[in-house]
C-alpha positions as CSV (number, residue, x, y, z in Angstrom):
1,M,-8.9,-56.7,-30.6
2,P,-10.9,-56.1,-33.8
3,I,-10.1,-52.4,-34.1
4,K,-7.2,-51.6,-36.3
5,I,-5.4,-48.8,-34.5
6,N,-3.7,-46.3,-36.6
7,T,-0.5,-45.6,-34.6
8,S,0.6,-42.8,-36.9
9,L,-2.2,-40.4,-36.0
10,T,-1.6,-37.4,-33.8
11,P,-3.8,-34.6,-32.7
12,K,-1.9,-32.2,-34.9
13,L,-2.4,-34.4,-38.0
14,L,-6.1,-34.4,-37.4
15,K,-6.4,-30.6,-37.4
16,P,-7.6,-30.4,-41.0
17,Q,-10.4,-32.8,-40.3
18,I,-11.4,-30.8,-37.2
19,K,-11.4,-27.6,-39.2
20,H,-13.6,-29.4,-41.8
21,I,-16.1,-30.6,-39.1
22,F,-16.7,-27.1,-37.9
23,E,-16.9,-25.6,-41.4
24,L,-19.7,-28.1,-42.0
25,S,-21.2,-27.6,-38.6
26,A,-21.9,-23.9,-38.8
27,P,-24.6,-23.8,-41.5
28,K,-26.3,-26.9,-40.0
29,L,-26.6,-25.1,-36.6
30,I,-27.8,-22.0,-38.3
31,S,-30.4,-24.0,-40.2
32,I,-31.7,-25.6,-36.9
33,E,-31.8,-22.1,-35.3
34,N,-33.8,-20.7,-38.2
35,T,-36.3,-23.6,-38.5
36,W,-36.8,-25.2,-35.1
37,D,-40.0,-24.3,-33.3
38,P,-39.4,-24.4,-29.6
39,N,-43.0,-25.2,-29.0
40,N,-42.2,-28.7,-30.4
41,G,-39.9,-29.4,-27.4
42,A,-36.3,-30.5,-27.9
43,P,-34.9,-31.7,-31.3
44,V,-33.9,-35.3,-30.9
45,F,-33.0,-37.0,-34.2
46,T,-33.4,-36.3,-37.9
47,V,-36.0,-37.7,-40.2
48,N,-35.0,-37.3,-43.9
49,G,-32.2,-35.0,-42.7
50,K,-34.4,-32.6,-40.7
51,Y,-34.5,-32.5,-36.9
52,S,-37.7,-33.7,-35.2
53,S,-38.8,-34.2,-31.7
54,C,-39.6,-37.4,-29.8
55,Q,-41.7,-37.1,-26.7
56,W,-40.0,-39.1,-24.0
57,T,-38.1,-36.5,-21.8
58,E,-36.6,-33.2,-22.8
59,W,-33.0,-34.4,-22.4
60,T,-31.5,-33.1,-25.6
61,H,-31.9,-29.3,-25.3
62,G,-28.5,-29.2,-23.6
63,F,-26.9,-30.7,-26.7
64,Q,-28.7,-28.3,-29.0
65,Y,-27.6,-25.1,-27.2
66,G,-24.3,-26.7,-26.0
67,S,-23.4,-27.2,-29.7
68,L,-23.8,-23.5,-30.3
69,L,-21.3,-22.9,-27.5
70,L,-18.8,-25.4,-28.9
71,Q,-19.1,-23.9,-32.3
72,Y,-18.2,-20.5,-30.8
73,E,-15.4,-21.9,-28.9
74,V,-13.6,-23.0,-32.1
75,T,-14.6,-20.3,-34.5
76,G,-15.0,-17.2,-32.3
77,D,-18.2,-16.4,-34.3
78,D,-20.3,-14.2,-32.0
79,F,-23.5,-15.3,-33.6
80,F,-23.2,-18.7,-32.0
81,L,-22.4,-17.3,-28.6
82,K,-25.3,-14.9,-28.6
83,S,-27.7,-17.5,-29.8
84,A,-26.5,-19.9,-27.1
85,I,-26.8,-17.4,-24.3
86,D,-30.3,-16.2,-25.5
87,N,-31.6,-19.8,-25.7
88,I,-30.0,-21.0,-22.4
89,L,-31.4,-18.1,-20.4
90,A,-34.9,-18.3,-22.1
91,R,-35.3,-22.1,-22.2
92,M,-33.0,-23.9,-19.7
93,T,-33.8,-22.3,-16.4
94,N,-36.8,-24.5,-15.7
95,Y,-34.6,-27.5,-16.1
96,I,-32.3,-26.5,-13.3
97,T,-35.0,-27.5,-10.8
98,H,-36.3,-30.5,-12.7
99,M,-36.9,-33.1,-10.0
100,G,-38.1,-35.9,-12.3
101,V,-35.1,-36.9,-14.4
102,H,-31.6,-38.4,-14.0
103,D,-29.9,-36.4,-16.7
104,H,-28.9,-33.0,-15.4
105,G,-25.4,-33.5,-16.6
106,F,-26.6,-33.7,-20.2
107,N,-28.7,-30.5,-20.0
108,I,-27.0,-28.3,-17.4
109,I,-23.3,-29.1,-17.7
110,S,-23.6,-28.8,-21.5
111,T,-25.1,-25.4,-21.3
112,F,-24.4,-23.4,-18.0
113,G,-21.3,-25.5,-17.4
114,N,-19.8,-24.9,-20.9
115,L,-20.8,-21.3,-20.8
116,R,-18.9,-20.8,-17.5
117,R,-15.9,-22.6,-18.8
118,I,-15.7,-20.6,-22.0
119,I,-16.2,-17.3,-20.2
120,L,-13.3,-18.1,-17.9
121,N,-11.0,-19.6,-20.5
122,K,-11.5,-16.9,-23.1
123,K,-11.7,-14.1,-20.5
124,L,-14.9,-12.8,-22.0
125,Q,-15.3,-9.5,-20.1
126,Q,-18.7,-8.7,-21.7
127,Q,-20.1,-11.9,-20.4
128,E,-18.5,-11.9,-16.9
129,S,-21.8,-10.8,-15.4
130,L,-23.2,-14.2,-16.4
131,L,-20.8,-16.1,-14.2
132,P,-22.9,-15.8,-11.0
133,V,-25.9,-17.0,-13.0
134,C,-24.0,-20.0,-14.4
135,E,-22.6,-20.9,-11.0
136,L,-26.0,-20.6,-9.2
137,A,-27.5,-22.8,-11.9
138,L,-24.8,-25.4,-11.5
139,K,-25.1,-25.4,-7.7
140,V,-28.9,-25.8,-7.7
141,S,-28.8,-28.5,-10.5
142,G,-26.3,-30.6,-8.6
143,A,-28.3,-30.5,-5.4
144,V,-31.6,-31.2,-7.2
145,Q,-30.1,-34.1,-9.0
146,A,-28.7,-35.5,-5.7
147,T,-32.2,-35.6,-4.2
148,R,-33.1,-38.5,-6.5
149,W,-31.4,-40.9,-4.1
150,T,-31.9,-44.6,-3.2
151,T,-29.8,-46.0,-0.4
152,I,-28.7,-49.7,-0.7
153,E,-26.8,-52.2,1.4
154,N,-23.2,-51.6,2.4
155,N,-23.7,-47.9,2.8
156,L,-23.9,-47.3,-0.9
157,G,-26.6,-45.8,-3.2
158,Y,-27.4,-44.2,-6.5
159,I,-29.2,-41.5,-8.3
160,Y,-32.3,-43.3,-9.6
161,S,-33.6,-43.1,-13.1
162,F,-37.0,-41.8,-14.3
163,N,-38.2,-45.4,-14.0
164,G,-38.3,-45.0,-10.2
165,P,-36.3,-45.6,-7.0
166,H,-35.5,-49.3,-7.9
167,S,-33.7,-48.3,-11.1
168,L,-30.1,-47.4,-11.7
169,F,-29.2,-46.4,-15.3
170,I,-25.7,-46.6,-16.7
171,D,-26.3,-43.3,-18.5
172,T,-26.4,-41.5,-15.1
173,I,-22.6,-41.8,-14.8
174,R,-22.3,-38.6,-16.8
175,T,-24.8,-36.8,-14.6
176,L,-22.4,-37.0,-11.7
177,R,-20.7,-34.0,-13.3
178,S,-23.5,-31.9,-11.9
179,L,-22.8,-33.1,-8.4
180,G,-19.1,-32.7,-8.8
181,M,-19.4,-29.1,-10.2
182,A,-21.8,-28.1,-7.4
183,H,-19.4,-29.5,-4.8
184,L,-16.4,-27.6,-6.2
185,L,-18.5,-24.4,-6.0
186,G,-19.0,-25.1,-2.3
187,H,-22.5,-26.3,-2.4
188,V,-24.2,-29.0,-0.3
189,L,-27.7,-30.5,-0.2
190,K,-29.7,-29.3,2.8
191,C,-32.3,-31.6,4.3
192,E,-34.5,-31.8,7.4
193,H,-33.3,-30.1,10.6
194,D,-30.6,-28.3,8.4
195,S,-28.7,-31.6,8.0
196,E,-26.1,-31.4,5.2
197,V,-25.6,-34.1,2.6
198,S,-22.2,-34.1,0.9
199,L,-22.6,-34.0,-2.9
200,L,-19.1,-35.5,-3.3
201,E,-20.1,-38.4,-1.1
202,R,-23.1,-39.1,-3.2
203,L,-21.1,-38.9,-6.3
204,I,-18.6,-41.4,-5.0
205,K,-21.2,-43.8,-3.8
206,H,-23.0,-43.7,-7.1
207,L,-19.7,-44.3,-8.9
208,I,-18.9,-47.3,-6.7
209,T,-22.4,-48.7,-7.0
210,T,-22.3,-48.5,-10.8
211,A,-18.9,-50.0,-11.0
212,K,-19.9,-52.9,-8.7
213,Y,-23.3,-53.8,-10.1
214,S,-23.6,-52.3,-13.7
215,V,-20.2,-53.5,-14.9
216,F,-19.3,-57.1,-15.2
217,Y,-15.7,-58.5,-14.8
218,G,-15.9,-62.2,-15.8
219,D,-16.6,-63.2,-12.3
220,N,-19.5,-65.6,-13.1
221,R,-22.3,-63.4,-11.8
222,D,-24.3,-65.0,-14.5
223,I,-23.5,-67.2,-17.5
224,Y,-23.2,-64.2,-19.7
225,D,-20.6,-62.5,-17.4
226,F,-18.2,-61.3,-20.1
227,Y,-15.4,-59.0,-19.0
228,G,-16.5,-55.4,-19.5
229,R,-20.1,-56.1,-20.3
230,V,-22.4,-53.4,-19.1
231,A,-26.1,-53.5,-18.0
232,H,-28.1,-50.6,-19.1
233,E,-30.3,-50.8,-16.0
234,S,-29.7,-52.4,-12.7
235,I,-32.6,-53.3,-10.5
236,F,-32.7,-53.1,-6.7
237,N,-35.2,-54.1,-4.0
238,I,-35.8,-50.8,-2.3
239,N,-37.2,-52.5,0.8
240,D,-33.9,-54.1,1.8
241,G,-31.4,-52.4,-0.6
242,K,-30.4,-55.7,-2.3
243,Y,-29.4,-56.0,-5.9
244,R,-31.9,-58.1,-8.0
245,G,-30.5,-58.2,-11.5
246,P,-29.9,-56.5,-14.8
247,S,-32.5,-55.0,-17.1
248,T,-32.5,-52.7,-20.2
249,Q,-34.7,-50.1,-21.8
250,Q,-32.8,-49.4,-25.0
251,G,-30.7,-52.6,-25.4
252,F,-31.6,-55.9,-26.9
253,S,-31.4,-57.9,-23.7
254,P,-30.5,-57.5,-20.0
255,Y,-27.7,-60.0,-20.8
256,S,-26.2,-58.2,-23.8
257,T,-24.6,-54.8,-23.9
258,W,-26.4,-51.7,-25.3
259,M,-23.4,-50.1,-26.9
260,R,-24.3,-46.5,-26.3
261,G,-24.8,-47.3,-22.6
262,L,-21.3,-48.8,-22.7
263,A,-20.0,-45.6,-24.3
264,W,-21.7,-43.5,-21.5
265,A,-19.8,-45.6,-19.0
266,I,-16.4,-45.3,-20.7
267,C,-16.7,-41.5,-21.0
268,G,-18.3,-41.0,-17.6
269,F,-15.8,-43.1,-15.7
270,A,-12.9,-41.3,-17.4
271,E,-14.2,-37.9,-16.6
272,E,-14.7,-38.8,-13.0
273,L,-11.2,-40.2,-12.8
274,E,-9.9,-36.8,-13.9
275,F,-12.1,-35.1,-11.4
276,L,-11.3,-37.3,-8.4
277,D,-7.6,-37.2,-9.2
278,Y,-7.8,-33.4,-9.2
279,L,-9.2,-33.3,-5.7
280,P,-7.0,-33.4,-2.6
281,E,-7.0,-36.4,-0.4
282,N,-8.5,-34.6,2.6
283,V,-11.8,-33.8,1.0
284,F,-12.7,-37.4,0.4
285,P,-15.5,-38.7,2.8
286,E,-14.7,-41.0,5.7
287,K,-14.4,-44.6,4.6
288,F,-13.7,-43.6,1.0
289,T,-10.0,-43.0,0.6
290,K,-8.8,-41.4,-2.7
291,K,-6.7,-44.4,-3.7
292,N,-9.4,-47.0,-3.1
293,V,-12.0,-45.0,-5.0
294,L,-9.6,-44.4,-7.9
295,D,-8.7,-48.0,-8.0
296,I,-12.3,-49.0,-8.3
297,I,-13.0,-46.6,-11.1
298,I,-9.8,-47.4,-13.0
299,K,-10.8,-51.1,-13.0
300,A,-14.3,-50.3,-14.3
301,N,-13.1,-47.8,-16.9
302,Q,-10.5,-50.3,-18.3
303,A,-13.0,-53.1,-18.4
304,T,-15.6,-51.1,-20.3
305,A,-13.0,-49.7,-22.6
306,D,-11.6,-53.2,-23.4
307,F,-15.1,-54.6,-24.0
308,Y,-15.7,-51.8,-26.5
309,L,-12.4,-52.3,-28.4
310,K,-13.0,-56.0,-28.5
311,N,-16.6,-55.7,-29.8
312,C,-16.2,-52.9,-32.3
313,C,-15.4,-53.3,-36.0
314,T,-12.0,-52.7,-37.5
315,C,-12.9,-49.0,-38.0
316,G,-13.8,-48.6,-34.3
317,I,-17.5,-48.1,-35.0
318,V,-20.0,-50.4,-33.3
319,Y,-23.4,-51.9,-34.0
320,W,-26.1,-50.8,-31.7
321,D,-26.0,-53.8,-29.3
322,S,-23.2,-56.3,-28.8
323,H,-25.6,-59.2,-29.3
324,A,-28.3,-57.7,-31.5
325,P,-30.4,-60.6,-32.8
326,N,-29.5,-60.4,-36.5
327,L,-25.8,-59.7,-36.3
328,Y,-25.1,-63.4,-37.2
329,R,-26.6,-62.6,-40.6
330,L,-23.6,-60.3,-41.3
331,G,-21.3,-63.3,-41.3
332,P,-19.0,-64.8,-38.8
333,D,-16.3,-62.2,-39.4
334,Y,-18.4,-59.0,-39.3
335,L,-16.2,-57.5,-36.6
336,N,-13.1,-58.1,-38.7
337,Q,-14.1,-55.6,-41.3
338,P,-15.3,-52.0,-41.2
339,A,-18.8,-51.4,-40.0
340,N,-21.5,-51.3,-42.7
341,P,-24.2,-48.8,-42.0
342,Y,-26.1,-49.8,-45.2
343,N,-26.5,-53.5,-44.3
344,D,-30.0,-55.1,-44.3
345,W,-30.0,-56.4,-40.7
346,E,-28.7,-54.3,-37.8
347,P,-27.9,-50.6,-37.6
348,V,-24.6,-49.2,-36.4
349,D,-24.5,-46.4,-33.8
350,S,-22.0,-43.8,-34.6
351,S,-23.0,-41.7,-31.6
352,A,-21.8,-44.5,-29.3
353,A,-18.4,-44.4,-31.1
354,A,-18.1,-40.6,-30.6
355,I,-18.9,-40.8,-26.9
356,A,-16.7,-43.8,-26.4
357,A,-13.8,-42.2,-28.2
358,Q,-13.8,-39.2,-25.8
359,G,-13.7,-41.6,-22.9
360,L,-10.8,-43.6,-24.5
361,F,-8.9,-40.3,-25.0
362,R,-9.4,-39.2,-21.5
363,L,-8.6,-42.6,-20.0
364,G,-5.5,-42.8,-22.1
365,N,-4.3,-39.4,-20.9
366,F,-5.0,-40.3,-17.3
367,L,-2.9,-43.5,-17.6
368,L,-0.1,-41.6,-19.4
369,K,-0.1,-39.2,-16.5
370,K,0.3,-42.2,-14.1
371,S,3.3,-43.5,-16.2
372,Q,1.3,-46.4,-17.7
373,T,2.7,-45.4,-21.1
374,N,1.9,-48.3,-23.3
375,L,-1.6,-48.9,-22.1
376,G,-2.4,-45.2,-22.0
377,Q,-1.1,-44.6,-25.5
378,S,-3.0,-47.6,-26.8
379,Y,-6.3,-46.2,-25.6
380,K,-5.5,-42.7,-26.9
381,Q,-4.5,-44.0,-30.4
382,A,-7.8,-46.0,-30.5
383,A,-9.6,-42.8,-29.8
384,L,-7.8,-40.9,-32.6
385,T,-8.5,-43.8,-35.0
386,I,-12.2,-43.7,-34.2
387,F,-12.3,-39.9,-34.6
388,S,-10.5,-40.0,-37.9
389,N,-13.0,-42.5,-39.2
390,L,-16.0,-40.6,-37.9
391,S,-14.7,-37.3,-39.4
392,N,-14.9,-38.8,-42.9
393,E,-17.6,-40.3,-45.1
394,P,-19.8,-42.3,-44.7
395,Y,-20.2,-40.8,-41.2
396,L,-19.6,-37.1,-41.6
397,S,-22.6,-35.4,-43.2
398,I,-21.3,-33.3,-46.1
399,N,-24.8,-32.6,-47.5
400,P,-25.6,-28.9,-46.8
401,N,-29.4,-29.8,-46.8
402,H,-29.0,-32.3,-44.0
403,Q,-29.2,-30.7,-40.5
404,G,-27.2,-33.5,-38.9
405,L,-23.4,-33.6,-38.6
406,L,-22.8,-37.2,-37.7
407,L,-24.7,-39.8,-39.7
408,H,-25.8,-43.3,-38.8
409,S,-26.8,-42.6,-35.2
410,V,-29.5,-44.7,-33.5
411,Y,-31.9,-43.7,-30.7
412,H,-34.2,-46.5,-29.5
413,R,-34.0,-49.6,-31.7
414,P,-36.4,-51.8,-29.6
415,K,-39.2,-49.2,-29.8
416,G,-38.6,-48.6,-33.5
417,W,-38.4,-44.8,-33.1
418,D,-35.6,-44.4,-35.7
419,H,-36.5,-43.4,-39.2
420,I,-36.0,-46.0,-42.0
421,S,-35.6,-44.4,-45.4
422,E,-37.1,-45.6,-48.6
423,H,-35.3,-48.6,-50.1
424,Q,-33.5,-49.2,-46.7
425,K,-34.3,-52.0,-44.3
426,I,-32.7,-50.5,-41.2
427,P,-32.2,-47.0,-39.8
428,N,-29.2,-45.2,-41.3
429,N,-28.3,-41.8,-42.8
430,E,-29.8,-40.0,-39.8
431,S,-28.3,-38.0,-37.0
432,S,-29.0,-37.3,-33.3
433,M,-28.5,-34.3,-31.1
434,W,-26.2,-36.2,-28.8
435,G,-24.2,-37.7,-31.6
436,D,-23.6,-34.3,-33.3
437,Y,-22.7,-32.7,-29.9
438,H,-20.3,-35.4,-28.9
439,L,-18.5,-35.3,-32.2
440,R,-17.9,-31.6,-31.7
441,E,-16.9,-32.1,-28.1
442,L,-14.4,-34.9,-29.1
443,A,-13.0,-32.6,-31.8
444,I,-12.4,-29.8,-29.3
445,L,-10.7,-32.2,-26.9
446,I,-8.3,-33.3,-29.6
447,L,-7.8,-29.8,-30.9
448,S,-6.9,-28.5,-27.4
449,E,-4.0,-30.9,-27.4
450,A,-3.0,-30.2,-31.0
451,E,-2.8,-26.5,-30.2
452,E,-1.5,-26.9,-26.7
453,K,-4.5,-25.0,-25.2
454,P,-6.1,-25.7,-21.9
455,Y,-7.3,-29.3,-21.6
456,P,-11.1,-29.1,-21.4
457,T,-12.8,-30.7,-18.4
458,F,-16.2,-30.1,-16.8
459,F,-14.6,-28.8,-13.6
460,V,-11.6,-26.6,-14.6
């Protein structure tokens, strides 16, 4: 395991670093609020330290406004709460009924979901009138997302990506939160003749399909079947529902692992473990017992977590793809040293590390709860190690003129969308909305344990 886990770290010891993150975060968020023109769409990544848009889909607004909520949650500064609420109500309502995307979890859970959670946890009486608004948004979003459905063989199926009904993305594992939240609020998807579709059943089927086809377990499905490898995209024949093979949009190859896709899987599986474990046995759909579903998800979560920890550098940070074509130029022992964001050949992706660390922390806590002490603590300490390294230079942006918080994030390497600065040969020194958001979210998760406050989940 290349990562060098710091076994002495505890959430309480990391409180000064968490405080520093949110001290740096405040003026950056204010700068974005003061300078960003909503007519340009959603801010996506920085170019020379200033946020810019990239017209693909508007999937990052949720991280923009969700970050304002997270800043308020830690600091109690009403400016961030008011700014978040104003922006969410003015700019996110159209997204609630967006039929053309697979990422409602990113946009709606990060905004209406976080707002609901904060109002309830902090008992914000002045904002209680917004609870019905948040809950209606969450119900509708979950049902709308569940309509993007492809049925496959063996009574399974998945929420299909914006590529079309044949396409299952690994990213979508985190959109399942929308279905889960809508289910908890008592919602169903209504179809022809008033038939009802269980949102929980679709959530479970998508989880099982992803675990079965998008995650590899060393079972010789192909000659690159490494334990824990993840396919960004899985392709199905929609005529007969049969699996055809792996693909990718943002990775190097269908047979390598795009590391942010892997991170989405680690985090998404862990969140759904917490959610499904919370539910009573009697709400599980027929043919899907709670134990069997949990066993499938635990297997997938541990496989993806182990792949990450085996394919990261000693600091816990990863390069953007497990088999990026120029990694060999870094030398045969590049994993046995800290990641180098300033190398000449392949970029690191700090956002993948922030997302994966949250998943490792949640998976660790889940296993500790199940009395798997050694394994659970190992994952948890790995998460704390990664966070500690991300919350220091060269990853934490201490430059007050840089709008980003987490440096060395990469968006779409194959398309060449990421900015390359003068005198550099690869993308570095830039930030992304999802990287910044997930560093804040990870910090709050660790802080909640350090201060013995309610453990943040999307559903409670």
